[in-house]
C-alpha positions as CSV (number, residue, x, y, z in Angstrom):
1,X,12.6,-3.0,-25.6
2,X,13.0,-6.5,-25.3
3,X,12.7,-8.3,-22.3
4,X,14.8,-11.4,-21.6
5,X,12.3,-14.2,-20.7
6,X,15.0,-15.9,-18.3
7,X,15.1,-13.0,-16.2
8,X,14.0,-13.6,-12.8
9,X,13.1,-11.4,-10.2
10,X,15.5,-11.2,-7.1
11,X,14.2,-13.7,-4.2
12,X,15.7,-14.3,-0.9
13,X,15.0,-18.1,0.6
14,X,12.5,-17.7,3.5
15,X,11.9,-21.4,5.5
16,X,12.9,-23.1,2.1
17,X,10.3,-20.9,0.0
18,X,11.6,-18.3,-2.3
19,X,10.2,-15.0,-1.8
20,X,10.8,-11.7,-3.9
21,X,12.1,-8.8,-2.5
22,X,9.3,-6.9,-3.4
23,X,6.8,-8.9,-1.6
24,X,8.8,-8.2,1.8
25,X,9.1,-4.5,0.9
26,X,5.1,-4.7,0.7
27,X,5.0,-6.5,3.8
28,X,7.0,-4.5,5.8
29,X,4.9,-1.1,4.3
30,X,1.6,-2.8,5.3
31,X,2.7,-3.8,8.6
32,X,3.9,0.0,9.5
33,X,0.9,1.3,7.9
34,X,-1.2,-0.9,10.5
35,X,0.8,0.2,13.3
36,X,0.6,4.1,12.6
37,X,-3.1,3.5,11.9
38,X,-3.4,2.0,15.5
39,X,-1.8,4.5,17.3
40,X,-3.7,7.5,15.8
41,X,-6.8,6.9,17.2
42,X,-8.2,10.5,18.2
43,X,-10.9,12.1,16.6
44,X,-10.5,15.2,13.8
45,X,-12.3,17.5,12.2
46,X,-12.2,17.7,8.4
47,X,-13.3,19.9,5.8
48,X,-14.8,18.2,2.8
49,X,-15.1,21.4,0.8
50,X,-18.6,22.9,2.3
51,X,-19.1,20.5,5.0
52,X,-17.0,19.7,8.0
53,X,-17.3,16.6,9.6
54,X,-16.0,14.7,12.7
55,X,-14.0,11.2,12.3
56,X,-11.7,9.1,14.0
57,X,-8.5,9.5,12.6
58,X,-8.1,5.8,12.0
59,X,-10.8,5.7,9.6
60,X,-9.5,9.0,7.5
61,X,-6.4,7.2,7.4
62,X,-7.4,3.6,6.4
63,X,-9.2,5.1,3.7
64,X,-6.3,7.2,2.4
65,X,-4.3,4.1,2.4
66,X,-6.8,2.0,0.6
67,X,-7.5,4.6,-2.1
68,X,-3.7,4.8,-2.6
69,X,-3.5,1.1,-2.9
70,X,-6.2,1.4,-5.5
71,X,-4.7,4.0,-7.6
72,X,-1.0,2.3,-7.3
73,X,-3.0,-1.3,-8.5
74,X,-4.5,0.9,-11.4
75,X,-1.7,2.4,-12.5
76,X,0.7,-0.6,-12.0
77,X,-2.2,-2.9,-14.3
78,X,-2.0,0.2,-16.8
79,X,1.7,0.0,-17.0
80,X,2.0,-3.6,-17.5
81,X,-0.2,-3.8,-20.4
82,X,2.1,-1.6,-22.4
């Protein structure tokens, strides 16, 4: 499928700079994720197949967020190489 090289992603002007909608969306998701992680600070027990560990929930959520970002970045990179 041929792509038109003149096509530009949709943008909005913020303080005189063009900002992509995707960038704004990612920023909103990051702010919501940080807020959600900060609001959940109690400790939880997590069973890792055999051992059971007790960790603060914010650590679990942060590790999960970072793993999701890593997997998403890998898939986006793989998709762009096609």
